[in-house]
C-alpha positions as CSV (number, residue, x, y, z in Angstrom):
1,M,-9.1,-18.9,-8.6
2,P,-6.1,-20.9,-9.1
3,R,-4.3,-21.2,-12.4
4,D,-2.7,-23.8,-14.7
5,A,0.6,-24.5,-14.9
6,S,2.1,-25.7,-18.1
7,P,5.5,-27.8,-18.2
8,R,8.8,-25.9,-19.5
9,R,12.0,-26.7,-20.8
10,Y,14.7,-24.4,-19.6
11,L,18.5,-24.2,-20.3
12,M,20.6,-23.4,-17.4
13,C,24.4,-22.8,-16.4
14,P,25.9,-23.7,-13.2
15,P,28.0,-20.4,-11.6
16,A,31.3,-22.6,-11.5
17,H,33.3,-19.6,-12.5
18,F,31.0,-16.7,-11.4
19,R,32.8,-13.7,-10.1
20,V,32.5,-10.1,-10.4
21,T,35.9,-8.6,-11.7
22,Y,34.5,-5.9,-13.9
23,S,31.3,-3.7,-14.3
24,I,29.1,-3.6,-17.5
25,N,25.9,-2.6,-15.3
26,P,25.2,-0.5,-12.2
27,W,24.7,-3.5,-9.9
28,M,28.1,-5.1,-10.5
29,D,31.1,-3.7,-8.1
30,P,34.1,-5.6,-8.4
31,A,35.2,-4.4,-4.8
32,K,32.5,-6.9,-3.3
33,P,33.8,-10.3,-3.2
34,V,31.4,-13.1,-4.0
35,D,30.7,-16.1,-1.9
36,L,30.9,-18.6,-4.7
37,P,30.0,-21.7,-2.7
38,L,26.9,-19.6,-1.7
39,A,26.2,-18.7,-5.0
40,L,26.2,-22.4,-6.2
41,T,24.1,-23.5,-3.4
42,Q,21.4,-20.6,-4.2
43,W,21.8,-21.6,-8.2
44,E,21.1,-25.2,-7.2
45,D,17.8,-24.1,-5.2
46,L,16.5,-22.5,-8.1
47,R,16.9,-25.5,-10.4
48,D,15.9,-27.7,-8.0
49,R,12.4,-26.2,-7.5
50,Y,11.9,-26.1,-11.3
51,L,12.5,-29.7,-11.0
52,A,10.2,-30.3,-8.4
53,L,7.5,-28.5,-10.2
54,G,7.8,-30.9,-12.9
55,H,9.9,-28.5,-15.6
56,T,12.7,-30.1,-17.3
57,V,16.3,-28.4,-17.2
58,E,18.9,-28.8,-19.3
59,L,22.4,-27.8,-18.6
60,L,25.2,-25.8,-20.4
61,E,28.8,-26.2,-19.2
62,P,30.3,-23.4,-17.9
63,H,33.8,-21.9,-19.1
64,A,36.8,-20.8,-17.3
65,G,36.9,-16.8,-18.3
66,L,33.5,-16.3,-18.7
67,P,32.0,-15.8,-15.3
68,D,28.8,-14.3,-16.5
69,M,27.5,-17.7,-18.2
70,V,25.3,-18.5,-15.5
71,F,23.1,-15.6,-16.6
72,A,22.0,-18.3,-19.4
73,A,19.1,-16.4,-20.3
74,N,21.2,-14.1,-22.4
75,G,22.6,-16.4,-24.8
76,A,19.7,-17.0,-27.1
77,T,16.0,-16.6,-27.6
78,V,13.8,-19.7,-28.6
79,I,10.4,-19.9,-30.1
80,E,8.9,-22.6,-31.8
81,G,12.2,-24.6,-31.9
82,R,14.0,-21.7,-34.2
83,V,17.1,-20.1,-32.3
84,L,18.3,-16.6,-32.6
85,G,21.2,-16.8,-31.1
86,A,22.8,-13.6,-28.8
87,R,25.4,-11.3,-30.1
88,F,26.9,-9.4,-26.8
89,A,27.5,-5.6,-26.5
90,F,30.5,-6.1,-24.4
91,A,33.9,-7.8,-25.1
92,E,33.6,-9.5,-21.7
93,R,30.4,-11.5,-22.5
94,A,31.3,-11.9,-26.3
95,A,32.2,-15.4,-26.7
96,E,29.4,-16.6,-24.5
97,A,27.4,-16.5,-28.1
98,A,29.0,-19.1,-29.7
99,V,29.1,-21.5,-26.9
100,H,25.2,-21.2,-26.7
101,R,25.0,-21.6,-30.8
102,E,27.3,-25.1,-30.2
103,W,24.7,-26.4,-27.5
104,F,21.9,-25.7,-29.5
105,R,23.4,-27.5,-32.7
106,A,24.4,-30.3,-30.5
107,H,20.9,-30.7,-29.2
108,G,19.0,-31.3,-32.2
109,F,17.9,-27.7,-33.1
110,T,18.4,-27.4,-36.8
111,D,17.5,-23.5,-37.4
112,V,20.1,-21.7,-35.4
113,R,21.0,-18.1,-36.6
114,E,23.8,-16.3,-35.7
115,P,22.5,-12.6,-35.8
116,D,24.0,-9.7,-37.4
117,H,23.1,-7.0,-35.0
118,V,23.5,-7.0,-31.2
119,N,20.9,-8.5,-29.2
120,E,21.4,-10.4,-25.9
121,G,18.8,-13.0,-25.9
122,E,15.9,-13.1,-23.5
123,G,17.6,-10.4,-21.6
124,D,15.9,-7.9,-23.9
125,F,13.2,-10.4,-25.8
126,A,10.3,-11.4,-24.1
127,V,7.7,-13.9,-25.7
128,T,3.8,-13.8,-25.5
129,S,1.4,-15.7,-27.4
130,T,1.1,-12.5,-29.4
131,Y,4.2,-10.5,-29.6
132,V,7.9,-10.5,-28.9
133,L,8.4,-7.5,-26.7
134,A,11.9,-5.9,-27.2
135,G,14.0,-3.9,-25.1
136,R,16.3,-0.8,-26.2
137,G,18.6,1.6,-24.8
138,F,21.5,-0.1,-23.1
139,R,22.5,-3.0,-24.6
140,S,20.6,-4.4,-27.7
141,S,20.7,-2.7,-31.0
142,P,17.1,-1.3,-32.3
143,L,18.0,-3.2,-35.7
144,S,17.9,-6.4,-33.9
145,H,14.1,-6.0,-33.4
146,D,13.7,-6.1,-37.3
147,E,15.7,-8.9,-37.4
148,A,14.0,-10.9,-35.0
149,Q,10.4,-10.3,-36.6
150,E,11.7,-11.6,-39.7
151,F,13.4,-14.5,-38.1
152,F,10.3,-15.3,-35.9
153,G,7.4,-13.9,-38.0
154,R,6.0,-12.3,-35.1
155,P,5.2,-8.7,-34.4
156,V,8.1,-7.1,-32.4
157,I,7.4,-4.1,-30.1
158,G,10.2,-1.8,-29.5
159,L,10.6,-0.6,-25.7
160,D,12.8,2.2,-24.8
161,L,14.5,1.6,-21.3
162,V,15.5,4.8,-19.7
163,D,17.1,3.9,-16.3
164,P,20.4,2.1,-16.2
165,R,19.3,0.0,-13.3
166,Y,16.8,-2.0,-15.6
167,Y,19.8,-2.4,-18.6
168,H,17.7,-5.4,-19.7
169,L,14.0,-5.8,-20.5
170,D,13.8,-8.8,-18.3
171,T,14.9,-6.4,-15.3
172,A,11.8,-4.5,-15.7
173,L,9.1,-6.5,-17.2
174,C,7.9,-10.1,-16.8
175,V,5.3,-12.5,-18.7
176,L,3.2,-13.9,-16.0
177,D,1.0,-16.1,-18.6
178,D,2.3,-16.3,-22.0
179,A,-0.9,-17.6,-23.7
180,A,-3.1,-14.7,-22.3
181,D,-0.8,-12.2,-23.1
182,E,-0.5,-11.0,-19.1
183,I,2.4,-9.2,-17.9
184,M,3.6,-7.2,-15.0
185,Y,6.1,-4.2,-15.3
186,Y,7.8,-1.1,-13.6
187,P,6.7,1.8,-15.4
188,G,9.6,4.0,-14.3
189,A,11.9,2.0,-16.3
190,F,10.8,3.1,-19.6
191,S,10.2,6.1,-21.6
192,P,6.8,7.9,-21.7
193,G,6.2,6.6,-25.1
194,S,6.8,3.3,-24.1
195,R,4.9,3.4,-21.3
196,S,1.9,4.5,-23.3
197,V,2.7,1.7,-25.7
198,L,2.3,-0.9,-22.7
199,R,-0.8,0.5,-21.4
200,R,-2.5,0.3,-24.7
201,L,-1.4,-3.4,-25.4
202,F,-1.5,-4.5,-21.7
203,P,-4.5,-2.4,-19.8
204,D,-4.7,-5.4,-16.9
205,A,-1.0,-5.6,-16.2
206,L,0.4,-6.1,-12.8
207,I,2.3,-2.7,-12.1
208,A,5.2,-3.0,-9.7
209,G,6.0,-0.3,-7.3
210,E,9.9,1.3,-7.2
211,E,11.1,-0.8,-4.1
212,D,10.0,-4.3,-5.7
213,A,11.5,-3.3,-9.2
214,A,14.7,-2.2,-7.3
215,A,14.9,-5.7,-5.6
216,L,15.1,-7.1,-8.9
217,G,11.4,-8.3,-8.5
218,L,10.6,-8.5,-12.1
219,N,13.7,-10.5,-12.8
220,A,11.0,-13.5,-12.5
221,V,9.8,-16.5,-14.2
222,S,6.5,-18.1,-14.6
223,D,4.9,-21.0,-15.6
224,G,1.5,-20.0,-16.0
225,R,0.7,-20.5,-12.4
226,H,4.2,-20.5,-10.3
227,V,6.0,-17.4,-10.2
228,L,9.8,-17.6,-9.2
229,L,11.0,-14.3,-8.2
230,P,13.6,-12.6,-5.8
231,Q,12.2,-12.9,-2.4
232,A,13.0,-9.4,-1.3
233,A,10.2,-8.5,-3.8
234,V,7.4,-8.8,-1.0
235,G,5.3,-6.0,-2.5
236,L,4.3,-8.2,-5.3
237,L,3.1,-11.4,-3.4
238,R,-0.2,-10.1,-2.5
239,P,-1.0,-8.8,-5.9
240,L,0.4,-12.0,-7.5
241,R,-1.9,-14.1,-5.1
242,E,-5.1,-12.1,-5.8
243,R,-4.6,-12.9,-9.6
244,G,-4.5,-16.5,-8.9
245,F,-0.5,-17.1,-9.4
246,E,1.5,-18.7,-6.5
247,P,4.8,-16.7,-5.7
248,I,7.7,-18.4,-4.7
249,G,10.8,-16.4,-3.3
250,M,14.2,-17.6,-4.1
251,D,17.1,-16.0,-2.6
252,L,19.6,-15.5,-5.4
253,G,21.5,-12.7,-3.5
254,E,24.9,-13.8,-4.5
255,L,24.1,-13.7,-8.1
256,L,22.3,-10.3,-7.7
257,K,25.9,-9.0,-7.5
258,G,26.3,-9.3,-11.0
259,G,23.0,-8.1,-11.7
260,G,20.9,-11.1,-12.5
261,S,18.2,-13.1,-10.6
262,V,15.6,-15.9,-11.4
263,K,14.9,-15.0,-14.9
264,C,18.5,-14.1,-16.0
265,C,19.8,-17.8,-14.7
266,T,16.8,-19.3,-16.9
267,Q,16.5,-19.5,-20.9
268,E,13.4,-21.0,-21.8
269,L,13.4,-23.4,-24.7
270,R,10.2,-23.2,-26.4
271,P,8.9,-26.2,-28.4
């Protein structure tokens, strides 16, 4: 039975300065050139699809010298209008954090926190109605989990990432229905203990296989009905449809060269 979508508000940043000149995750290879016009076209297709589905898209101005700003999900986490900013693990991205905080303050967000500990926004924080799921192991500090719990007043569940290809939680897990605490994830990205936690908390989760995970198929965005995901993750299409979702394949192949896809480009502004 088809599900109901809910209107969302997203923050995105055009890839005007996107390029791969350094490597801070296994997907990045400076020897592989980026086709910037194609990257922009692919990003615009994603933005336009959100708009066509009835969502609101706010834009963050790209800055020269910050090529990864297109991955806007990493800049903050927003829950009930409260903003926990990011503190990036690598110097190459550190300046992005202040740009995000300035945007929020300029757009009417009054509760904006500069964090004490390293977290990379929705890269490692996934929000359901009950929990904040929090990745650790490659980027975000475990200390950021307590900080997020105190700030948002929601239980934060720490999950250990063990495969460097899945360096952020949003490369290995996607919230499909936040109201119903429904997720999909790839077990191979997590430690044995974290897999046990996920099985206990989400016994009905959609389990992704290795091939779809390796296509970054979990780096997806759902509005409760429509699931926008990398088009190469074909093995997820049927299971999603069987659960009443409408999967929409997107081609973000140029941005994948930076280690990101649909979710990395999309920060949700939760009212």
